[in-house]
ZAMIMAR-174595 format. One record per residue (C-alpha): residue in one letter; x, z negated, y negated. Coordinates in steps of 0.1 Angstrom, whole numbers, padded with zeros to 4 digits, always signed. Example, Ala and Ser with C-alpha at 12.3 -4.5 7.8 and 13.67 -1.06 7.14 Angstrom:
a+0123-0078+0045
s+0137-0071+0011
//
This chain:
m+0686+0212-0004
n+0713+0214+0018
f+0696+0193+0041
f+0672+0215+0041
r+0692+0245+0048
g+0708+0228+0079
v+0676+0220+0095
i+0667+0259+0089
t+0701+0271+0101
g+0708+0248+0127
q+0741+0245+0120
a+0754+0209+0129
t+0778+0197+0098
g+0781+0164+0112
p+0762+0137+0134
q+0728+0143+0128
p+0705+0116+0107
t+0675+0096+0122
g+0644+0101+0111
a+0644+0067+0095
e+0673+0078+0073
t+0658+0118+0068
i+0625+0101+0059
q+0645+0074+0035
k+0662+0106+0015
l+0627+0121+0013
c+0616+0094-0008
d+0643+0094-0027
r+0639+0132-0036
v+0606+0123-0042
a+0609+0098-0071
s+0636+0111-0085
s+0637+0148-0083
t+0627+0162-0121
l+0617+0195-0110
l+0582+0200-0095
e+0596+0222-0069
d+0618+0201-0055
r+0594+0173-0052
r+0570+0196-0036
d+0594+0203-0010
a+0603+0166-0002
v+0565+0162+0004
r+0561+0189+0025
a+0590+0181+0046
l+0571+0143+0049
k+0540+0160+0062
s+0558+0177+0090
l+0576+0146+0101
s+0544+0122+0095
k+0530+0125+0129
k+0560+0119+0148
y+0573+0094+0123
r+0540+0078+0113
m+0558+0043+0110
e+0583+0049+0090
v+0569+0075+0068
g+0536+0052+0063
t+0561+0021+0055
q+0584+0039+0031
a+0565+0070+0017
m+0528+0054+0012
d+0538+0043-0027
h+0558+0075-0034
l+0527+0095-0021
i+0502+0076-0042
n+0524+0079-0075
i+0524+0119-0065
l+0486+0116-0065
q+0485+0103-0100
t+0509+0118-0117
d+0513+0157-0101
r+0475+0161-0110
s+0481+0195-0122
d+0496+0213-0094
s+0467+0215-0063
e+0495+0226-0036
i+0515+0192-0037
l+0484+0174-0041
g+0472+0184-0007
y+0505+0178+0006
a+0502+0142-0002
l+0467+0139+0010
d+0476+0154+0045
t+0504+0133+0048
l+0486+0101+0039
y+0457+0112+0064
n+0484+0116+0093
i+0497+0082+0089
i+0458+0068+0089
c+0441+0087+0109
n+0440+0074+0147
d+0428+0103+0162
e+0456+0119+0183
e+0454+0156+0180
e+0475+0162+0217
e+0458+0152+0245
q+0473+0120+0260
d+0480+0114+0295
e+0460+0093+0318
s+0487+0072+0324
e+0489+0061+0291
d+0486+0025+0282
e+0457+0011+0269
n+0481-0014+0252
a+0496+0016+0230
q+0465+0032+0220
k+0454-0001+0208
q+0488-0004+0188
t+0478+0028+0179
d+0445+0016+0160
d+0461-0014+0148
l+0488+0007+0130
g+0458+0028+0112
a+0444-0006+0103
q+0473-0020+0087
f+0483+0012+0068
t+0446+0016+0055
e+0445-0022+0045
k+0477-0015+0025
f+0463+0015+0009
i+0429-0001-0003
q+0445-0031-0016
d+0445-0017-0054
p+0405-0008-0056
e+0419+0019-0078
h+0433+0040-0050
i+0401+0048-0035
t+0385+0055-0074
l+0416+0079-0075
l+0407+0097-0042
l+0369+0101-0056
t+0384+0115-0087
l+0406+0138-0065
l+0374+0148-0046
e+0359+0165-0080
e+0389+0191-0077
f+0370+0223-0063
d+0402+0237-0050
f+0404+0238-0011
h+0436+0228-0008
v+0427+0192-0024
r+0389+0186-0013
w+0394+0192+0020
p+0419+0167+0030
g+0409+0141+0008
v+0373+0147+0028
k+0392+0134+0057
l+0412+0111+0043
l+0383+0093+0030
t+0368+0094+0063
a+0393+0078+0085
l+0398+0049+0055
l+0359+0046+0060
k+0369+0042+0103
n+0395+0019+0101
q+0380-0008+0073
g+0343+0006+0066
v+0332-0023+0051
q+0356-0028+0025
v+0359+0010+0014
q+0319+0010+0014
g+0324-0020-0014
i+0347-0004-0032
v+0328+0033-0035
l+0293+0009-0044
v+0310-0003-0074
s+0328+0025-0085
p+0305+0047-0114
m+0291+0078-0099
g+0311+0070-0066
v+0282+0078-0044
s+0271+0108-0065
r+0304+0128-0058
l+0306+0126-0025
m+0268+0138-0021
d+0280+0171-0043
l+0299+0177-0009
l+0266+0190+0007
a+0262+0216-0018
d+0295+0229-0012
s+0297+0267-0002
r+0323+0263+0018
e+0312+0250+0056
v+0340+0232+0063
i+0342+0209+0034
r+0304+0206+0037
n+0305+0198+0078
d+0331+0170+0071
g+0310+0160+0042
l+0286+0149+0067
l+0311+0132+0089
l+0318+0113+0054
l+0286+0105+0046
q+0282+0094+0080
q+0309+0069+0075
l+0296+0056+0045
t+0262+0049+0053
k+0262+0028+0082
g+0252-0008+0080
n+0249-0007+0044
a+0216-0007+0031
a+0225-0004-0005
i+0246+0029-0001
q+0216+0041+0018
k+0191+0035-0007
i+0215+0055-0028
v+0220+0083-0008
a+0186+0091+0000
f+0175+0092-0037
e+0206+0118-0044
n+0180+0140-0028
a+0196+0138+0005
f+0163+0141+0026
e+0156+0176+0015
r+0195+0190+0016
l+0196+0176+0049
l+0164+0193+0059
e+0178+0223+0043
i+0205+0226+0064
i+0189+0217+0098
s+0161+0246+0087
d+0190+0272+0078
e+0212+0264+0113
g+0180+0272+0135
c+0163+0233+0140
s+0168+0226+0174
d+0188+0258+0188
g+0216+0250+0159
g+0248+0239+0167
i+0270+0205+0161
v+0262+0210+0124
v+0225+0198+0129
e+0235+0170+0154
d+0260+0157+0123
c+0227+0161+0100
l+0205+0143+0122
l+0229+0111+0129
l+0233+0111+0093
l+0194+0109+0088
l+0191+0083+0117
n+0215+0063+0095
l+0195+0064+0063
l+0163+0056+0081
k+0169+0035+0107
n+0159-0003+0096
n+0156+0008+0059
s+0122+0002+0049
s+0126+0015+0015
n+0138+0050+0029
q+0114+0051+0053
n+0089+0049+0030
f+0105+0073+0004
f+0105+0100+0034
k+0069+0093+0040
e+0059+0099+0005
g+0082+0130+0000
s+0058+0145+0026
y+0093+0151+0049
i+0074+0140+0083
q+0056+0174+0075
k+0089+0191+0073
m+0096+0175+0110
k+0067+0196+0128
p+0087+0228+0136
w+0117+0212+0150
f+0093+0205+0182
e+0080+0242+0186
v+0090+0252+0220
g+0083+0287+0238
d+0065+0291+0271
d+0100+0297+0288
n+0117+0264+0286
s+0146+0276+0311
g+0181+0274+0305
w+0187+0250+0276
s+0219+0245+0261
a+0235+0209+0262
q+0235+0209+0225
k+0198+0218+0222
v+0194+0187+0245
t+0211+0169+0224
n+0196+0179+0192
l+0161+0177+0203
h+0168+0142+0217
l+0180+0128+0179
m+0149+0145+0167
l+0126+0126+0187
q+0142+0095+0180
l+0142+0103+0141
v+0104+0100+0148
r+0107+0069+0168
v+0122+0053+0140
m+0096+0061+0116
v+0069+0047+0141
s+0092+0017+0154
p+0070-0012+0167
v+0099-0034+0147
n+0087-0017+0114
s+0060-0034+0093
p+0024-0025+0106
g+0014-0011+0076
a+0042+0013+0072
t+0040+0019+0110
a+0001+0033+0106
s+0008+0052+0076
c+0034+0072+0093
q+0011+0075+0125
k-0018+0087+0101
s+0006+0114+0089
m+0023+0128+0124
y-0019+0130+0135
q-0028+0148+0106
c+0001+0172+0102
g+0001+0182+0136
l+0034+0166+0149
l+0018+0145+0175
q-0001+0175+0190
q+0028+0197+0190
l+0047+0166+0209
c+0016+0167+0234
t+0022+0200+0240
i+0061+0195+0247
l+0050+0168+0271
m+0029+0187+0291
a+0048+0221+0292
t+0070+0230+0320
g+0105+0237+0324
v+0114+0210+0298
p+0144+0191+0309
a+0138+0157+0325
d+0157+0134+0297
i+0139+0153+0270
l+0104+0147+0288
t+0113+0110+0289
e+0122+0108+0253
t+0092+0125+0245
i+0067+0103+0267
n+0084+0078+0247
t+0080+0090+0211
v+0042+0099+0221
s+0039+0064+0232
e+0051+0047+0198
v+0032+0076+0176
i-0004+0064+0192
r+0007+0026+0198
g-0024+0005+0179
s-0039+0038+0162
q-0076+0046+0171
v-0073+0079+0157
n-0042+0089+0179
q-0054+0073+0210
d-0086+0088+0211
y-0067+0124+0207
f-0041+0110+0234
a-0071+0104+0255
s-0083+0141+0249
v-0052+0160+0263
n-0056+0179+0291
a-0028+0190+0315
p-0027+0230+0321
s-0035+0224+0358
n-0065+0240+0377
p-0087+0222+0374
p-0077+0208+0342
r-0065+0170+0344
p-0062+0144+0316
a-0030+0140+0309
i-0031+0100+0313
v-0036+0109+0351
v-0010+0135+0355
l+0016+0106+0341
l+0004+0077+0362
m+0007+0100+0393
s+0041+0105+0380
m+0047+0063+0377
v+0035+0056+0410
n+0057+0082+0429
e+0087+0067+0443
r+0103+0099+0442
q+0101+0103+0402
p+0137+0092+0380
f+0131+0055+0374
v+0138+0062+0336
l+0108+0083+0337
r+0083+0059+0355
c+0093+0034+0332
a+0084+0060+0300
v+0055+0063+0318
l+0040+0029+0319
y+0054+0023+0284
c+0032+0052+0273
f+0002+0034+0295
q+0005+0007+0278
c+0008+0021+0241
f-0022+0040+0246
l-0044+0008+0256
y-0028-0018+0228
r-0053-0026+0205
n-0080-0002+0219
q-0113-0016+0237
k-0122+0016+0239
g-0095+0031+0260
q-0095-0003+0281
g-0132+0001+0292
e-0126+0039+0299
i-0100+0027+0327
v-0118-0002+0339
s-0149+0020+0344
t-0132+0042+0368
l-0130+0013+0394
l-0168+0006+0388
p-0188+0020+0418
s-0213+0035+0392
t-0188+0060+0381
i-0165+0068+0412
d-0162+0104+0413
a-0153+0112+0449
n-0140+0149+0441
s-0114+0136+0415
i-0086+0115+0409
s-0092+0090+0383
a-0065+0065+0366
g-0084+0037+0384
q-0076+0050+0416
l-0042+0057+0413
l-0038+0023+0399
c-0055+0006+0430
g-0033+0030+0450
g-0001+0019+0433
l-0012-0017+0436
f-0015-0014+0469
s+0018+0006+0477
v+0043+0001+0500
d+0063+0008+0469
s+0074-0026+0454
l+0082-0005+0422
s+0049+0010+0422
n+0030-0025+0429
w+0046-0039+0398
c+0042-0009+0373
a+0005-0007+0386
a+0001-0044+0385
v+0013-0042+0348
a-0007-0017+0338
l-0040-0034+0352
a-0030-0063+0330
h-0030-0039+0300
a-0062-0032+0305
l-0073-0064+0305
q-0053-0078+0277
d-0072-0096+0250
n-0106-0082+0261
l-0129-0106+0280
t-0158-0078+0285
q-0137-0062+0309
k-0122-0089+0331
e-0156-0096+0337
q-0164-0062+0344
l-0135-0060+0368
l-0147-0089+0387
r-0177-0063+0401
v-0149-0041+0419
q-0151-0040+0452
l-0126-0026+0479
a-0128-0010+0515
t-0102-0026+0532
s-0109-0011+0570
l-0136+0003+0590
g-0161-0022+0602
k-0153-0049+0579
p-0172-0056+0551
p-0158-0047+0514
v-0137-0076+0492
s-0132-0080+0457
l-0100-0065+0442
l-0096-0103+0429
q-0099-0117+0464
q-0075-0086+0476
c-0044-0093+0452
t-0046-0132+0465
n-0049-0122+0499
i-0014-0097+0496
l-0001-0125+0478
s-0007-0151+0511
q+0003-0124+0533
g+0037-0118+0515
d+0044-0156+0518
k+0039-0152+0557
i+0062-0125+0565
v+0090-0129+0588
r+0122-0133+0573
r+0135-0095+0566
t+0168-0084+0549
k+0177-0091+0512
s+0168-0062+0498
e+0137-0064+0516
k+0129-0095+0503
g+0139-0088+0465
s+0114-0062+0464
k+0087-0086+0480
v+0095-0110+0450
q+0092-0079+0424
t+0057-0073+0436
r+0045-0109+0442
v+0058-0112+0403
g+0034-0083+0395
l+0006-0095+0411
l+0007-0129+0400
m+0012-0117+0363
l-0019-0098+0365
l-0040-0126+0378
c-0025-0150+0351
t-0037-0121+0323
w-0068-0117+0344
i-0085-0155+0342
s-0067-0164+0312
n-0096-0169+0287
c-0120-0159+0313
p-0136-0192+0326
i-0161-0170+0348
a-0129-0154+0364
v-0114-0185+0369
t-0145-0194+0389
h-0144-0167+0412
f-0105-0171+0420
l-0113-0213+0425
h-0143-0201+0449
n-0121-0187+0474
q-0108-0220+0495
d-0076-0208+0505
n-0063-0203+0468
v-0052-0237+0457
p-0038-0247+0490
f-0015-0216+0484
l-0005-0222+0453
t+0000-0260+0456
a+0022-0251+0490
q+0045-0225+0469
i+0050-0250+0440
s+0056-0281+0462
e+0082-0264+0486
n+0117-0263+0477
l+0124-0226+0480
g+0157-0206+0473
e+0170-0193+0439
d+0152-0157+0441
e+0116-0177+0448
r+0121-0204+0420
l+0103-0174+0393
v+0075-0172+0417
q+0070-0210+0419
g+0067-0209+0384
l+0042-0182+0382
c+0023-0200+0408
a+0023-0233+0385
l+0013-0211+0356
l-0017-0198+0373
l-0027-0233+0387
g-0026-0243+0349
i-0046-0218+0338
c-0072-0228+0362
i-0070-0260+0349
y-0071-0255+0311
y-0098-0229+0312
n-0119-0245+0337
d-0155-0249+0328
n-0165-0275+0358
s-0189-0251+0376
l-0178-0259+0409
e-0176-0297+0421
n-0147-0296+0443
y-0120-0281+0417
t-0131-0297+0384
k-0103-0305+0358
e-0101-0342+0369
k-0099-0330+0406
l-0071-0304+0403
k-0052-0328+0382
q-0056-0352+0407
l-0044-0327+0434
i-0014-0318+0414
e-0002-0354+0410
k-0008-0360+0444
r+0004-0331+0461
i+0032-0320+0438
g+0039-0344+0409
k+0032-0342+0372
e+0069-0340+0366
n+0077-0316+0390
f+0049-0290+0383
v+0061-0288+0347
e+0100-0286+0358
k+0085-0254+0379
l+0061-0241+0350
g+0095-0243+0334
f+0114-0216+0355
i+0099-0192+0337
t+0110-0191+0303
k+0144-0203+0316
h+0150-0169+0337
e+0175-0147+0324
l+0152-0117+0323
y+0127-0133+0303
s+0145-0137+0272
r+0155-0096+0275
a+0119-0087+0278
a+0104-0105+0251
l+0127-0087+0225
k+0107-0055+0222
p+0076-0038+0237
q+0097-0011+0256
p+0100-0018+0291
i+0143-0010+0292
f+0160-0022+0325
p+0192-0013+0339
s+0181-0010+0374
p+0145-0014+0393
e+0154-0050+0405
q+0154-0064+0371
m+0120-0051+0362
l+0103-0085+0366
f+0084-0092+0329
d+0063-0075+0308
h+0066-0078+0274
e+0028-0088+0264
f+0031-0113+0297
t+0061-0130+0280
k+0038-0138+0248
l+0009-0148+0271
v+0035-0178+0288
k+0051-0190+0251
e+0009-0192+0242
l+0000-0212+0277
e+0032-0232+0285
g+0025-0263+0261
v-0011-0264+0264
i-0013-0264+0300
t+0015-0291+0302
k-0007-0311+0274
a-0037-0306+0302
v-0019-0317+0328
h-0005-0346+0313
k-0040-0359+0300
s-0067-0384+0312
s-0102-0380+0318
e-0108-0398+0287
e-0086-0379+0265
d-0105-0353+0279
k-0141-0364+0269
k-0125-0375+0233
e-0108-0339+0229
e-0147-0325+0239
e-0162-0344+0216
v-0134-0337+0189
k-0139-0297+0194
k-0181-0302+0190
t-0170-0319+0157
l-0149-0293+0147
e-0175-0268+0153
q-0200-0287+0136
h-0175-0290+0107
d-0169-0253+0106
n-0204-0242+0108
i-0210-0266+0076
v-0179-0250+0062
t-0195-0216+0069
q-0223-0224+0049
y-0208-0237+0021
k-0187-0204+0022
e-0216-0185+0017
l-0234-0204-0007
i-0201-0206-0028
r-0198-0163-0024
e-0234-0163-0034
q-0228-0185-0067
d-0192-0162-0076
a-0217-0133-0072
q-0245-0148-0098
i-0213-0158-0119
q-0198-0124-0120
e-0231-0110-0131
l-0236-0131-0158
k-0203-0128-0170
e-0210-0089-0170
q-0243-0096-0190
v-0222-0117-0215
a-0198-0090-0219
s-0223-0063-0220
m-0240-0084-0247
t-0208-0091-0266
t-0200-0054-0269
q-0233-0047-0282
t-0230-0071-0307
d-0197-0058-0318
q-0212-0026-0321
m-0238-0035-0341
q-0215-0058-0366
a-0195-0023-0367
t-0227-0002-0374
i-0241-0032-0401
s-0202-0028-0419
q-0204+0008-0419
q-0242+0006-0437
l-0230-0016-0462
s-0197+0001-0472
q-0222+0032-0473
i-0249+0018-0496
q-0220+0001-0518
q-0204+0038-0521
h-0238+0046-0532
k-0243+0021-0558
d-0207+0032-0572
q-0219+0068-0574
y-0253+0055-0591
n-0234+0039-0619
i-0210+0065-0623
l-0238+0091-0627
k-0256+0068-0653
l-0225+0065-0675
k-0215+0099-0673
l-0254+0109-0684
g-0253+0087-0715
k-0217+0101-0730
d-0234+0136-0721
s-0263+0125-0742
q-0243+0111-0769
s-0218+0139-0772
q-0224+0171-0796
p-0209+0207-0790
s-0186+0219-0818
t-0174+0251-0804
q-0183+0281-0780
a-0160+0269-0755
d-0172+0231-0760
g-0209+0247-0756
s-0201+0267-0717
q-0183+0233-0709
v-0214+0210-0717
n-0237+0236-0702
g-0214+0241-0668
l-0220+0199-0667
q-0255+0202-0678
t-0264+0223-0647
e-0243+0199-0622
e-0262+0167-0638
l-0299+0183-0638
s-0296+0191-0600
q-0285+0155-0597
l-0313+0144-0618
r-0334+0163-0598
e-0326+0143-0562
e-0327+0113-0586
l-0365+0121-0596
e-0371+0126-0557
e-0360+0097-0549
l-0378+0079-0576
r-0408+0096-0565
k-0405+0087-0530
q-0397+0048-0537
h-0432+0052-0563
t-0449+0062-0533
l-0441+0034-0509
l-0444+0009-0534
q-0483+0022-0540
t-0490+0020-0503
q-0473-0016-0505
v-0495-0027-0533
g-0525-0017-0519
d-0518-0036-0488
k-0511-0066-0506
d-0542-0062-0527
a-0561-0058-0497
l-0546-0090-0482
i-0555-0107-0517
d-0590-0102-0516
s-0593-0114-0482
l-0577-0145-0487
k-0596-0152-0518
s-0631-0145-0502
a-0617-0168-0474
a-0604-0196-0498
q-0641-0193-0518
t-0658-0199-0483
s-0638-0226-0474
e-0642-0245-0508
s-0682-0238-0504
s-0677-0254-0469
g-0656-0281-0480
g-0622-0266-0469
g-0599-0295-0484
s-0565-0296-0478
a-0566-0264-0460
n-0577-0242-0495
t-0554-0256-0515
e-0527-0244-0489
l-0545-0208-0488
l-0547-0208-0528
q-0512-0215-0530
e-0503-0187-0510
l-0525-0167-0529
e-0507-0177-0561
a-0471-0169-0540
l-0483-0135-0532
k-0499-0126-0570
s-0466-0138-0585
q-0448-0113-0558
v-0472-0086-0567
q-0466-0089-0603
s-0428-0087-0599
q-0434-0058-0578
l-0458-0039-0609
a-0431-0049-0630
d-0403-0032-0612
i-0426+0001-0609
n-0431-0001-0647
q-0397-0006-0649
l-0392+0027-0624
k-0414+0047-0649
t-0398+0036-0679
e-0362+0049-0664
r-0380+0083-0649
q-0392+0089-0683
e-0360+0082-0701
l-0339+0102-0676
l-0367+0133-0682
r-0360+0128-0717
r-0325+0129-0717
a-0330+0156-0694
e-0349+0179-0719
a-0327+0166-0747
g-0297+0181-0731
a-0314+0213-0722
a-0324+0216-0758
d-0290+0210-0771
a-0272+0232-0746
a-0295+0261-0757
p-0279+0280-0789
s-0244+0273-0771
s-0241+0307-0747
d-0267+0333-0750
g-0258+0340-0714
t-0271+0308-0702
s-0306+0309-0716
d-0322+0324-0684
a-0307+0295-0666
i-0321+0271-0691
k-0354+0287-0690
e-0354+0283-0649
l-0346+0247-0656
e-0376+0239-0680
s-0396+0252-0660
r-0386+0236-0628
l-0388+0205-0654
s-0427+0212-0664
a-0432+0221-0624
q-0413+0185-0617
m-0438+0168-0646
s-0468+0185-0630
e-0460+0170-0597
t-0457+0137-0614
e-0490+0142-0632
r-0507+0149-0594
l-0490+0119-0585
k-0508+0099-0608
e-0542+0111-0599
s-0534+0103-0564
q-0526+0068-0575
a-0555+0066-0591
g-0574+0077-0564
l-0557+0049-0541
e-0566+0025-0567
q-0605+0036-0561
q-0600+0033-0526
l-0586+0000-0529
a-0615-0010-0555
s-0638-0001-0527
a-0622-0019-0499
t-0635-0048-0516
s-0670-0047-0497
t-0655-0059-0468
v-0659-0098-0484
a-0695-0097-0466
i-0677-0092-0432
l-0653-0118-0437
q-0682-0143-0448
t-0697-0137-0416
e-0668-0152-0398
k-0665-0186-0415
s-0668-0206-0392
k-0640-0185-0369
l-0620-0190-0397
q-0622-0226-0399
s-0613-0232-0363
e-0585-0205-0362
l-0571-0226-0392
q-0573-0260-0369
e-0552-0237-0341
s-0526-0227-0367
k-0522-0263-0381
k-0516-0270-0343
e-0492-0241-0338
q-0479-0250-0371
d-0466-0284-0359
d-0453-0268-0327
l-0435-0246-0342
l-0420-0269-0367
m-0411-0292-0337
l-0393-0263-0323
l-0375-0254-0351
a-0362-0289-0355
d-0350-0284-0317
q-0337-0249-0328
d-0316-0266-0357
q-0301-0290-0339
k-0291-0267-0310
i-0275-0241-0335
h-0256-0268-0353
g-0243-0281-0320
l-0233-0244-0312
k-0213-0238-0347
q-0196-0276-0343
r-0182-0260-0309
l-0174-0230-0324
k-0157-0247-0355
d-0138-0266-0325
l-0126-0238-0307
g-0115-0221-0346
e-0138-0198-0349
p-0150-0192-0386
v-0185-0200-0397
e-0206-0198-0423
d-0229-0225-0435
e-0262-0218-0448
d-0250-0228-0479
d-0229-0199-0482
i-0251-0176-0467
d-0276-0185-0497
a-0249-0183-0521
r-0240-0148-0510
e-0277-0136-0510
q-0281-0150-0546
t-0253-0127-0556
s-0262-0099-0542
d-0296-0102-0557
e-0277-0108-0592
e-0256-0077-0589
d-0288-0054-0579
e-0306-0071-0607
d-0273-0060-0632
e-0273-0026-0620
d-0313-0018-0622
//
């Protein structure tokens, strides 16, 4: 403590120690002191020296400080001092402003020092785990320096620290808790920590997103005032960009969680847009970037389309268009809004149609597209704004044939309105303006109106332009070629003027190449002008400077398109003659070399990367993204077409025809296969339906069989009970009352059985009557046929009669047996009632009632017998029909012969059916399915019949 007293009092007791010596003494005190206060004072002193003597403290004290974090966990004050000290030696941010004359090498050494100390700290991954554990402490003096330290570690060695945090148990979840801290300082620094943690690590981004980060960040943005908020809103937006950019999983989670709808309030701006603060401009710029991340062209088409749909349905697109047409919006926000609207409508027909309906708040109202094009062709507008308008127009026409037709129609003579400015008029004005940048933008915009649209390419051939008074109008195609040829004949100018003319010619050549590609009619119109081919060959064959090489390459591409898409309708410019002209005037190898100048240009590869036209300066604005696709598609085929001979062309035409025929045949077979597939599917559905019905029927049959078996068992039990009750004799008053109670239940069961037997008896009588009538008719038929010499047919009929007689006798025996059982049951019932009478006086009335019921049932039985006798009389009267049968003798004989034939046919069909059934059973056996033979079925039926007889 003497050292500290000397420092405080300022008394010099001897030579002052150096900084390294002082730090060494403090480190020894931290390591050796047993009192917590001494260690705390030493760590506090190290903290005060850590900024001035960063190297010495970091080299000598880091291990001691880490040991303090491990051992003195109970004292938050010493933990805070240790964390602050570690932060000071690891962090590279200088709090004091450095002099402008400070050497950059010194700053680089400072950065290297922080990286070295960071690497030393993370050599043991447990140090990061220890730090994550300390962040769980709620004490402000521990949590806040811990957050700052971990942020500094991530800045210096982000990838390594991210890997350690990722594998640490609940590491990311602990850091997410910082956003819920009520102390804004910790929450705000937690945002900075999560920004560093999520940079370039998709796995951590996903974990953070699924820890409810989107919900929490959007709440903070809303609480802070959205775009009017401070730097905290900016930090939240930067973290959201980290989580969503190039992360399709998080983008889908953001969309599915309905967070796109929560972005709409961000873009609500008032009528008075003057005096925007710098922070508001920054916030709104980041918000627009966040929208663009969700609908970026580099995302998958399906995900982009889904987000575009959500943005239209929730009104976000409408809100953006409101900002687009508002007044007083800063230029950079307006530019970014145009770019954002561009990507929200790109390739979405619904969004493109809505954008076409947006009008600017002018008098009279004008479409938003017209207002934007006016800015694009105005050379006084900022360059980035003109590029944004061009991108918006390209996105509006991307895969939008309806919009392409609307733009081209404004150029046609029948639709031109002299009282209003149309998009077509603005494009033509820009195309022939003295401003080369307007020429290029208008040419590219018009090329996008023709992209992949053969109809509009042909329609644009109808456009006529008035050049000057007294001269006939010329076509737009011809005027473009005239400008090209005139630009080549202009006398030499200054270098800047030459560069601007190159930009104009490049734009016109890109327009012509897009226009006539895949359009033989446009090729014919182009070749019809006698000056075009000589101009192109002259341009390609000359040895021009470096600036003109790109123009030569584009001329070669245009001439190659004239060869490849030539339909040979012009005799002087057929495919073969154009190839001969190239060989004589240019040379095939030289032509191919000039064609390769396009893809070798340094600006070509830059434009091919992304659809948005981004150029550092207007002079570098030469290539369009969609045109680079066209060049990539045509370069190879044009090279082959130039080298091909006439015989190869003929062979190729024959091959094309053969392929077309083959394609037609394949198409027919595909249609046939589709029809067969539909039929097979229909049959499968029918089989499935029938299988289901079969299963249901089998289940019903099984259920009914089970119910029948249950009824049989109940019947047998009742019979046994009835036999026992009739043999038993009541001995006491209690026994008599019990028998009487059982007898009452049994009598009700007997009445039910009698009713059932009565129904069966009636049914059997009806069947007997029907069969008697059939027997009599067959007898008369047999006698008639015997008298007429029927032969073997009569014998067969007699056999059938005998069989029917035996069946009738059997049924009559069953009827007699049923009558016997009925009489026995009646006798038992009467005996049971008589035995129960003396057992109880209280039940005499009930017995009398039962007897009356039994007598009523007996009278009912007698009435049934009388009805049976009446039925027998009716059957006897039915025998009079024999006379009728005798008159039909001849008819029966003919029918007998026909029945024999039908019987023979049926036998043959049955034989075939038996073979089929046998074959199907064999297939089922082969497939492992259980199949019952006829012998098994007969044995089972015989067993069932025997059981029924035993029960009877």
